[in-house]
N, C-alpha and C positions, 0 to 999 in steps of 0.2 A: 496414397499419395507418398508413403513410406517409401514405396515401390519406386516411386519416379525419382525419387531422390535419394539412395542406398547410400547412406553411411554419412551425409552430409546433416551437420550443427551450426547453430549457432547464425555468425555473418555470415559463413559460406552458403548456408540453407537460403537464407534472408537474400539473398544475392542470386542463388540460379530462382527464387519466385518472382523476383523482382522481375527480371528477362525474361520469365517464362521457358526456361533451357533444363531439360531433364539429362537424368544421367541416362546414356548410351546415345545423345545427342550429338550430330555434328553442329559444332560450335565456331562461329568468327567471334573473335575476344579481345575488342578493345582497350589497350591498357595506357598507363603512360611510358610504355616500355615498349611499345610497339603492339602489332597487329598479328594475333596467331587462329591458327586451325586448326582443327582437331577434333576430337572425339571426346565428351566428357564420359571419365569413370569412376565410377563407384568409391567410396572413401575408405579406410579402413574405421573399425569402430572405436579404436582407440585413438585417432588421429586428430589434429586440432580443427579449430573452426576458420580458420583462417586463408587458408587456400582451398584453391579449384583444381582436381588434379586431370589433365589434359594429354590425351595420347595423339602428338601431335602424323602429321604424315608420313615421318621419319621411322616410325614405329617408337621412338623414345618417348618415354611420358614426363611431363613439366608439370611443376606447381605452381600456380598463379594465383600470388598476392591480391585477396578481394579489397585489398584497401587502393591498388593499382587499376583498378577497372572502372572503365569510363561508357561500355558499352556490350552487350552479348547481345546473339540474335542466331537461333537455334536455322538450320540448313537445313537440316533433315535428319533420321531418325532411324537407327536398327540397333537393336541392341545383341549384341556381339555374344558366338559362341565361340568357347576357346578350347572346345572338346575337340579333339583329331579324331575320326572315326575312325575303327579298327578297315584293315584292308586284307585283301588274303595276298600273302605278298606270291607273286608268280615265277613259276619256275620255268629255268633255263638248260638244256640239256648240257649237257660239260661242267657249268657250273661248281665250282665246290659246294659242299654242303658243310655250313654252319649253322650254330647250335648258339641263341643266345639266353641266356639266363638272367630275367630281370629281377632286380632285389630292391630297386625305389631310388630316390634320390633325386638330385635336379636334370639328371640326365634325362630321368622320364618323368616331367614335373612342369606345371606350368603355377602361375598367379595366381593365388584365390585373390580379388579386390576386396571382397569384403570385409576378410583381415587384413592383409596387405602380405601374408604368407606365400611360402612357395611351397606347394601341395604337391605330393606324388599322385599324379590323376591318370599319366600314360601306362596303361598295360605294353609290354612288350610288342604286339601286336600292333597297336596304334604309332609306334616308331616306325614303321614303313609307310604310313599314311602321311607321319612329318618329312622321313627321309626316303623320298622312290628312290634315290638314285642307288639306292641299299642292292635293289635288283639287278643292277648292270658289275655289283663285285660278286658276290654270290648266291647261292640259293639259303637261303634264310628261315631257319624253325625256331620259333619262340616259346619259352614256359617263364611263367610269372609263378617265383619259387619263392618272394615273400614281397612287401610290399611297407617298407621301413625305411626312415633317415637312417644313414648310416652309423653315427652315434647310438643306434639300437642293434647294430650289428653286435655277432658274440662270438663263443664258443660252439655252439645249437647252429648256427648257423654256416659257420666256416664247417662241420663237419657235414651240415648237409648238402652244402656246393659239394665239398671234396666227395662225396657219394654219388650226387648226381654226374659229377663231370666223370668217372668212373664208369656209369654208365653207357654214357655217353659214347664215349670212346669206346668201349667194346662192342658197341652198336656201327661202329664204324666212320664215327662224324667225321670231317676233313679239319675243322676247327671250331672252337669254344669262345664268345662273348659273352663277358660279366657284367649289363649293366650295375653302376652301383655309384652311392653316394659317394663325393670326393674325401669327407672329413677325416674317415678311418677307413681309405680305401686302401693303405697305404699297410693295414693293419693285416687286413683280407689275403692280399696279394703275398705277406708273410708266411699267413697260414697255409694257404691253399701251394706255396714253395714246400713248405714242409709236410704236408698233408697227401700232396698229387708230386709224385715222386717220378724222374724220368718219362716226361708224358711223349706220345710219339704225335702229337699236334699241337700247334700255337693255343694256348690256353689267356685269352688279352680282357684284363680289366680296364673298365673305361668307364671315365663320368665325365662330368662336364660343370663348369663355374658360374653359368648362367643358363637360368630357367629358359627351353625351348620357343616363346614366344617373345622372347629377348630378342632384338635388331643383332648386338653382339654376343648371341650365344654361341655357344662352341659345340654345345650339343653333336650337329649336323657332322660336321666334318668330323672331331672325334670316333663317333661311329662310323662313317667313311674309312677312316683309315684303322681301325679295330675291324673292322671288315675285312681290306685287304693283306693286314699280317695275321688274321688269325686264317683265313681262306687260301692266301696265296702266298705267305710268308714262310721262309724254311726253317724258322726258330721254334725251334718246338718246347717252349719253358712258360711257364707262368709270370706274364710281365703287365706294365704299367703302362696303357695307351694316351696320350694326353698331348697338348698341344706345346710345341719345342719353343720357339719365341712367340713374343705377346703377337706378332702377326699371323696368318694363317699362311705361313708359307711351310712348313711340316710339323709332322708327331713327333716326337719321343718314343719308342718303346726304352721302360725301364726294366731293370730286373726285381723282382720281387720285396728281396731280401735287402735291397738298396737304396730303394725308394722314399722318399717320403714330401709331403706337403709344405711348404716353404712359403707360401702366403694365402691370408685370407680370400684375397678376391681375385687378383691376376688369373689371367685363361693357363698362362705358363708356369703355374704354380707348383709344381713337380718336378722334382730335383732329385738325381744321382747323385748319391752323398761318397766320398771315399771311392770312387771308380767315376768311370763314363756308362753313359747309356750304352743300350747293348746295339742301339742302331735305331737310325731314323725313318719313316713313312710317308710316303705321299698318297695320291689315288693311283699314281703309277707303280707304285711296290716299294718295300723293304731294301733299304740299303743297312749292313750291318758297320757299325762302328767297331765291335771288339772282333776278335777274331776266332777267336774259341767260344762256341754253343753250343746247345745241344741241336743238333737238326731234327728236320720233321725226319718219319719214318712208317713207313708199310704197315708195321705188324702192330697188333693192338693190346701190347703187352705196359702195364703200369702199375705203378707199386702206391696203393691206395692206402694210407696209414691214418684214418680220422680218430683221432686222440686228441683229448686236452682237459687238462687238472687245473680248475676253475680259481682255485685257491692259491694265485699267483698276482703277485703284485710288483707297479713300479715306483721306486722311490727318487724324486729330483731333490737331490740332496741340496740345500741352500744353508749360509751362514747360523750359528747355532742351534741347529734342526734336535730337539729335543730326543731321548733314549725311547720315551713312553711310546711312540710313535711305531717302535718297532716292535716294542713288549706290546701294543695292542693286536696287530698283526698276528703275532704268535699265540695271544689269548684267543684270537679267532680263527685259530687251527688254520693259517696258512700256512702253505709248504714249501713256497719261496719268493725270494725278494728280487727284481734284478734293481741296483743303483746306480742310477745317473750324476756318478761322482765330479768333483772337479779336478779341473789338469788333466795329468795322466791317472787320475782316478783313485780319489782322495776324497773323506769325510773327515769330522773334527773326533777329537777323542772323547768326549764326552757318550756317544753312543757305542764304543766299543764294548763295553761291559754288556751291552743291551745284544750286539753283536753276536761276543761272545755266547752268552746264553743261549742265543734262538740258534745259533750253529748245535749246537750242543744237543738242541732238541731235536735236532733230525732235520731243522730248515734249513735248504740250499740258497745259500745267497752268493750272484754273480755280480762284478764291476762290470759297468761301462761309463762311455765319458759324454758329458754332457755337451762338451763342443760341440759333435756329430760328426767333426774333421778328425782325424788321429786315431792316434791307439792307446788302452790303456797299457801304463808302463809301471809296474809296482815294486821296479828295483832302484829305481834311481834316488824316491828319498826311504828314509826310516817310514813315513809314516805307510807308504805301499807297503813296505817289508812286512812292520808290524799287524796290519790288515791280513796279508795274504797267514800269518802266524796263527790267524785267529779262525781264518777256514776260508776265507774271501776268497773267491775264485776269479781270475782277470779272463776278459773275454775279446780281448786286440782292439780291433775297431767293427765289434758287432754294431748296429745302431740300437739304442736303447729299446724301440718298439721292436724293432725283430728279435731282438734277446726275449722279451716280454711276451711274445708269440710263442719261440722258440722254448722258453722252460714250460710251459703249460703244457705245450705240446709233448714235453720231453717227459714231464712227470706223470703226464694220461698215460704212460708207458710202464716207468718204472720210477720206483723210490729209492733203487738202489744208488748211495751217495758215488761212486767209482765210475757207476755206469750214468749216470745224470753226466758228472763233469765230462767224462770224454763223448756222449752225443754233443752235448752245449761247445766243445772246445773243436768239436770236428766239421767243419764249412760242409755243408749241403750243397749250396748254390752263390758261392760269395759271400755269404753274412759275413765272412773273416777274406781278407785278401791277404796276398802276402805284401804289396806292397801299395801304394796310395799312388796312383798315376801324375809324371808331373806336371801334368797340364790340366789336371782336375780341379784346384783349388782356385777360382779364381774369382776377387769380389770385385764386382762391379760398385764402386763408390762414388755418390754423386759429389761433384764438385773437384776433384784432384783432375788437372790439367788434360791428362793423357786419354780420362775417360770422355769428358767433354769432345773432345776434340773427335774420340770414336765415335760418338752418339751423333754427334754434327754429321759427321761423315755418312753415316749410316743412311741419317734420315734425308740426303742427298738424293 
């Protein structure tokens, strides 16, 4: 009985039993708001008892309040199998050889209707079963290196990926794709930029905001775009490939040190900050936006620097921050701190003594700005000059997350103060830029007449 009504309880369970309709049954449901047809889905164990969940013909799920139901009829029954079988990837003579490393995340996941959670369920081999168009782009080999959500990615995984990338380049691969959860994808992209320097082939990190079983999923298109960039593109750098606009018109390729996730659910969540994306990508090819980039080469030379010191932290400054936070980090043995300061790079005066004491004990402290756009400039106000006198070092327009990753990577190699400062202030791949583009900082603010007209014209 439990198997027939998975997850349903209370009034919702009574309604299903009343009309003799089962989970996975195809049903015609008459309500006060109209008639709906679809498949009854299991409910999450923690959901309420007021709704029945129906997957309608468009592929979307809707919740129907049991209080609105006047009649239900089961018209068929077929238990769904959401697992995509692995398929051997076909080999095509003349196509580029691309390696896909699977780490987990939404791009390789499905919905678990028992709990309502998105779970990493597809192995990299199953991606081909889900997106057969990949075979028209490249010869794809896959390797599942991890099966974790991106919040569980860290130095151990960064190092393993860097070493694996080095081996694939040595073996003659034409391009590399890394399937990754989006939440910390930009952290991994920054880490690999520092750990894998001057690669001869493209290294493309890709994710999706919506799981593969959703009609609005961006997984398939992102994978196709990343395969084009990795297999056919000329840009041999660590890049992030995700939706450009909210539509499926094209994707962006972002440099690994200048990209950030900016929206929790939009498919066009990733943006290049303080610069422009490096290129756009469609199934037809890669179109560079920036004129200067690292070109694809035929040699197998690459510098792999797989180092990371885990005792590094990032502090987002807020008003009335107390000095004991810094004292606690020092007491716990932290060797480096990145501060995301206000304005041009400021913090309040009560933390000055703690910063001074930390630096005297050998802790490396650097300043970035929490505005994300713009530069640290600690010469404008006395506050900035005082912080520099204590030993806090400015990092121009480096993004806080990129700075955090770079400091961990730097301290994994040396603890010499001058050497650490030199490495941190030397740009490896545009984590520091000389200037921001004049057309980069554009904020589309709803309600502004010009923007409303732009949106209206765009929709036409």
